[in-house]
N, C-alpha and C positions, 0 to 999 in steps of 0.2 A: 500472399506470395512475397511481398517485400521483406517480411520478417524471415521467411525461409531462405530467401536469396542472401540476405545479410548474414544469417547464421552460417550458411554454407561457405561463404567467402571468408569469414573470420576463422572458422575451424580449420579450413584448408591450410592456414599458415602454420599450424602446429603438427600436422601429419608428417610422419617420417621417423627415421631412427629406430626401426624395429630391430630388437636384439635377438640373438640366437635363442631358440626355445620359447619365444613368445610370439603372440599374434596381436596385431593392432587393428582396431575397428572403429568406425564412425557411425553414430546413429542419430536420428532426428525424431523429434516429437512435437507436433503442433497441438495447441489447446485452445479452448474457449472456456471462459469462466463467467458465471453469473455473479455480479457484484452489486452491492447497494440494493439489496432486495426490497422491492416495493411494487406498487403502492399498497397502503394498508388495506384498502377496500378489496383489492385483488387477493391479498394474503388471507383475509378472513373468509372470502368465498371459497378458498381452497382448504379451509379448516386449519390454517396455520395461526396459532394463537400468539402472534408476535407482531407488534406494530412496526410498520415500515418507515416510521418517522423519527426524527431527532429534534431536540430542543436546544436553543441557545438564548442566553440573555446577556446584554451588554450594558454596563453602567459606567458612568464617568464621575469620579469624585471631584471635590472642589479644587484639587491640585492638578486636575487634568489627566490623572492616571486612569487608564481604561482597564476594566475588569470584565472578563468573559466567564460566564457560568455555563458549563456544558454538561450534557448527559453522557457523553462518550467517555470511555475509560482508557487511560494510558497504561500500556503494558510494556513499554520500551520501544514501541514501534515508531515513536516520534509524532504521533497525531497531534498532541497539544502544541508542540512547537510549530507545526504546520498551520494549525488554526490561528495561532498568534500571528504568524506571518501573513495570513490572508486578511485578518482584521487590520493589521498594521498597514498593509498595502491599500486597503479601502479607505482608511482614515488618514493615510499619508503621515504616519508617525513611525519612529524606530520600534522594532519588535520588542525591545527591552522595556518599553512603556506599556506593554500589554501583559496583564496578569491573568493567568488561566486558573480557574477553580473547577476541579472535576472530582468525580468519585465521592461526592458528598450529597446524599439524597435529602439532607436537611436543608440544603441550599438550592440545588438544581432539581428540575423536574425529572421524572422517570427517563432513564436512558435504556436503549434497546440492547446495549452490550457491544463488545469488540469482537465481532465474528463476521464471517461472510464478506470480508473486504468491504465494510460499509462505513467505517468511522469517518473518514475524510469526506466521502461522497455525501453522507447525510449530515453529520455533525458540522463539517466545514461549510456546507451550503447553508445550514441554519445560521451559523455565525456570520457569514457574509451578508445574508439577508437582514439580520439584526443590525449589522454595521451600516448597511445602506439606510435603514430607518433612522439610526441615530445620527448619521451624517446629514440627513434631511432636517432633522431637528436642530442640529448645530447651525445650519444655514438659516433656518427660520428665526432662531434666537439672535444670530448675528445681524440679521436684517433689522430686528427691533432695536438692537443696541446702536447700530450704525445708521439707523433711520433711512433705510433704503429698501427697495423691493427685493423679495427673496430671489427672484430670477436675475437680479443684478449682482448677487453675491458670488464672488469667485473663491472657491475653496482650493487654494494653491497647495497648502499643506497645513498641518495643525498649528504651525507658528505664524502663518500668514493667510488670513481670511480677509478679503478686501472687497470694496465696491468697484465694479467693472470700470466705470468712467472716472474713478477717483482712487487710484492705487494707494495714495498716501493715507486714505481713510481705511485703516486695517486694524485687525484685532487677532488675538491668539485663542486657541482652544482653552488654554488654562484660564485666561481672563473671562471667557464666556462661561466656563464651568463655575468659576468663583462667583460671578455676578448672578448666575442662575440659582445656585444653592443659597446664596445670602439675600436673595430677593432684591437685588440692586437694579433690576430691570423689569419693566412692565411686559409680561409675557403675552399680553394681548390675546387671552383666551387659551394659550397653551398650558398644559398641565405642568406643575412645578417638578423639579428633579430632573435627573438625566439617566433614564433607563428605557431600553427597548427590548422586546422579546420576539423571537420568531420560531415557528415550528415548520420544519421542512419535511414534506411527504412527497417523495418523487412520483412522477406520473408513470414511470416504468423502470425497467432494469437496465443497468449499464453493463455491457458485455466487454470483457477484456480478452485480448487475443495475444498470441505469441508463439515463438518457436524456440526450442532448446536443442542444441547440438552437443553431443558427448563424444569425447575421444578416450578410448580405454585400451589397456593392454592386458592380455591374459597369458599367464604361464601355462603352457600346454602339458607340463609334467605335474604341476601341483593344483592347477585350476584357480590359482590366486588372481584376483582382479585388482587392477589399479586404475582408478579414474584419473586420467592425466589432465584433462581440461574440459570445462563446461562453458558453453556460450549461451547466453540468455538474451534474446531479442524480444522485447515485449511492447505491447501497445496498451498503455493504461490511460489513454486520453491525454489531457493536459498534465504535464509533470509539474506539480506545484513546488516541490522541493526535491531536487535531484539527489542530494545527499541521503535523505531518508528513503527515497525510492530505491537507490542502489543498495543501501544497507539491508533493506527488507529482501531485495532480490538475492543478495549474497546469502543471507540466512536461509532463505527458502531453498536455494540450490543445495546447501549443506544438508538440510533436512531431507530433501529429495534423494540425495546420494545415500544418506543413512537408510532410508526406506528400501533403496534398491539393493544394497549389498551388505547391510549390517543388522538392522533392527528386526527383531522377531520376538513375538510372545509365544513361549513354549511351555507345555505342561508335561509332567511325567505320566506314566501309565495309571497312576492313582488319582490323577486330576489335580495334582499340586503344581502351582506356578513355580517354574524354576528360573524365570528371568525377572525376578522381583526387585533386583538392585542394579545399579549401574556397573557393578562388577560382572553381571551376567547379561544384562540388556545393553547391547553395544550401540553407542551413538558416535558420530564423528567428533573427534577432538580437533584442535588446531593442527595437529600433526597429520591427520587424515584428510583435512579439508582440501578440496581440489583447487587447482588454479582456475581462474574464471575470466570471462570477458562479458561485459554488460553493454547492451546497446538499446536504443529506443526507436520506436516508430510511433508517431503521434497522429491519431485521428480522434478528434474530440467528440464527445457525446452531447446530445441536446436534452438529456433527461435531468440535468442539474445545472445550476448557473456557473459551476466551475469548469464544466467540460471535462471533468475527471472521471476516471474509472478506477476500480479497485486493483491493488497490486500485491497485497500481503500474502496470498496463498498461491499465486500463479506459478511460481517456480517449483513448488512442491507437486503441482499437478503434472507438469511435463517432464521433470528430471528423471523419475524412475523409468518411464517408458523410453526416454532417449538413451539411458544407460543400458537398458535391456536390449534395445535395438543395436547398440554399439557392440555389445558382447556377442550377439548373434552374428553380426557382420564380421567380427574378428575370427569367429570359429565357423564360418560358412563352409569351409572345406570339409568339416566334420558333420555338417548338417545339424548343428546344435540348435534346439528350439528353447526359447525362454517363455514359459507360461505361468511363472509364479515368482514372487519376490518375498524375502530377499533371495538374490541369486547366490547359491552356495557353491563353493569350489567342488565339493563332492558330486553334486549333480552334473556339473560340467564334465568332470573326469569320467563319470559313468557313461555319458553320451560319447565322449571322445574315444574311450576304450571300446565301446560297442561298434563304433564306426571303423576303428582300426581292425577289429576282429572280422567285420564284414569284408573289409578290403583284403585281408589275408586269405579269407575263405575263397574269395573270387580268384 
């Protein structure tokens, strides 16, 4: 309800200014999305031949540079930047000191793929778990170097790791890494090197929620539709990176608008595809992209250590329905019904003319 109330409040700011010959309408659509599909055991029992897990490995070289190997794939959605941010936060280092290696099956284990709004939930969780393991290792090695108990080591940041009761007795991650790789310290039974691996298999599914509101205008003489404003209020759990989340939300809204009023696969009577190029298959350009407002509602999930839910596809789910509802609302005086997409001007005109004819007959 909070998302619906927020969306209603925001879209109301933009309603008004109806011109002669047009009708303005507002529509809403609420959605639920299954994200981060898992666990693997549940998927296999359903006959789904896809692992619900993701892998991450973190290594630290002698210079203190952190390298993350991940099975997730970067397609422009910003997942690798977000994983770097998560690892940097856990190890308390600048993100620029984290190097991400992805899309290389010669180096990283099998990855499930970038689909189903799963990359951050699974890949990010695996990376954080690996970072926690390597942080524990850093503390154990620091305790050997500083000759103190591991429980007395304070990890303030990567440049200052010290003994609790003796703050002057400190060391940096770079010094620890160099000493470890060059065997300058007795590891006391710890394996040499600096690498930890984690595989995250979620115990369940993370459900994303949200509401999209659409404001449209329809020319009652031509049937032309203009999407004037879209409002997207979503709950993707913990928002790890606001910039990446908003960019995905904006892109999803544009895709959803395209599905609602532009995109169509058409064949001629002989079965030939007639929308095989971008000259024929229409998608929104920057000129058609609607104005938008993005807001968040945060309720964290407990099925992953991040508290995050998926966001990549949520806008595409709700936008077409919200736009269809807005068009129906704009043309309610004509009893127009929208039961298919894309919504075509000629279909609207047909219903408008039929209603006008009925009114004249009466």
